Every structure is written in structure tokens, then in C-alpha cells.
C-alpha angles and dihedrals in degrees: 000000000000117000111228108187095170094049091049090051091048093052092052091047091051090049090054094046098041092041090229122116119237129224119271114288096215115100092013110056101357127040119249109268096008098135092164091060090047091055089050088059090049091050091053089053091048093052091049093052093047089048089057092057101264120139128227108233100174145302142275128222121217137182093041094142115091090217092054091047090053090049090056094040093239132120104206137051125257131222143213136191125260117216130197095253092056093070116101125187122251107273095002115140115251116215110234087220089074092064141052109198105357127191129174133221134174120239145164114251123208121206113200125223095186140033120265103209100148116103091212100051119174132210089253090054089054095048088054093046100047112092097186145331131234138188111255143187116209115205100208121196137179131214088199115096115257093357086279092160140154127189088272094053096047096045092049088049091059091266091303090293122177120152137322137215124204130200118239104225108082121208130199118239090239089062098058140046101223094194093058099040107127118214134200124180112200136195119189089350094304125110112247098169133019132182147122142240091268089068089070103077088307091298131019088235089065089057090050091051089055094047096046093052094043094051093044090054089049090056095247105093126187112266139205109283095028119137115220121195101206102201141279120308091199142003118311117245129216111245120246112211111249093020131127125214129196125192119202118191119186112247093011105062127224143306130194139202133179136189136220117253093245143356113285 
């Protein structure tokens, strides 16, 4: 089949603007399993956003769960770009009109204090480069109807990025054991997702190693000040309009987000 990068980007753009998800891209505009073509779509979107004055503030890592990787038939994570207008304050209400099919998941966010330009970055390099870590909630979203996604669909759609919320009490890496950090995500006082740092490629630092090397090889390395969402610590949860969600991660504290009752 013919690869149509521009058409795939246009369909995703229309979905965002019209607030109506589009059909899956795989098998229509992008070949099944062609992750390279999917990243080309993502790069077009990134250039367009930067051209409109938005600022890249970091990156997010997806597909960090082994079970999810097996479901997609892939054996490495994927990534998307975080922009300035995707950041939401801790506890600030999110209008449902900003999103199409939102879900939430709890993660550990790294904030870098140094560039990571080496293609063969080590864990020691990362420990030196990370300034602090924070609890985070990623509000994932998909422009693909019914979340009927493959690895190709999600990569092209900027790794199903939506918004993100960071906690406000930074911790040093030396103060926490990321692998053993337990997580509970609550709604109305009841747990809706539980997990731990080990669910993220065995340790969130492993996910960061992969991302740093991948982005350096692509010629767009992680830089000082970047925020990196390292991947879900537990299952993602569909958002209920009007609901509030709080993530508590042992050793890191908590972070909260809430949603308007309806689109406005």
C-alpha cells in the first residue's frame, strides 16, 4: 500500500479540531507495523506545533508494560512529545472540551538538570543528569475512534498524548527507590488502579535510558529542564466527567486532577 504521511497528519488534525475521532490509520494511510512511517507523522505534527509558537517541554514514554508490548506485538516502548500547553496545575479542573476520549494513569516524572546528548547513555549518566522526580498523572487521549489502536496508530498520534499534571514537592533520586515505589490511583476515595515502579520496564530509570538513547540517535536529545513522563505504574482508567483522581506514590507524595462535568 501507499504511505501517505500528510493525509494521516490531516486526519488527526481534523479529529482534534472537530472533536470527533477518526478511524484507525493502519491499513489505510499507514502500513500495518510501519513504526518508522508513524514517527514521520508525529514529526510533521511536532514541526507544525513548534511553528505555531508552542514550546517542547519534554517527552513521554509509552508501552512500558511487558503485557501491553506483547498485546501490540512490539518489544520496545514508544515516545511522544510534551508541549507547554499540555501542562495542567495540580488540582486544577480540566475542561472535558479539551479532550476526546480521556483516560488517566499515574507515573513518575523526571526533570532533567543536564543535557543527555550521548547515544549510548548509561544509568550512571542518568542519575547524574536527573535534577529531581515528581509524582505525575498523565491524561492520555486518542484521536482514533474507540481507542482501536495499534503501535502505528498511537505513535502517529503523538503516543496518544493529552495533558499532564505534576506534583509540586520534588524529591531527589537518592531519597527514593523507584523500583519499589508503590502507587495507588483513587477516585472518590476508592482505588481504581494500583501498581509500582517495577511495572515500568522493571524500573522507570530503564525507560529513561531507552528514551535518552533513542532521542539522541534521532538528533533531538533530551535537554536540561525537560520533563519526562516515564510510563504508567498501573492500568489506565477511563475518565468520568465531573470526577477527581488522586495518585499517591510512596516516597514521592501525591498529585491530583479533576474534570468538568461536561464539555463547555
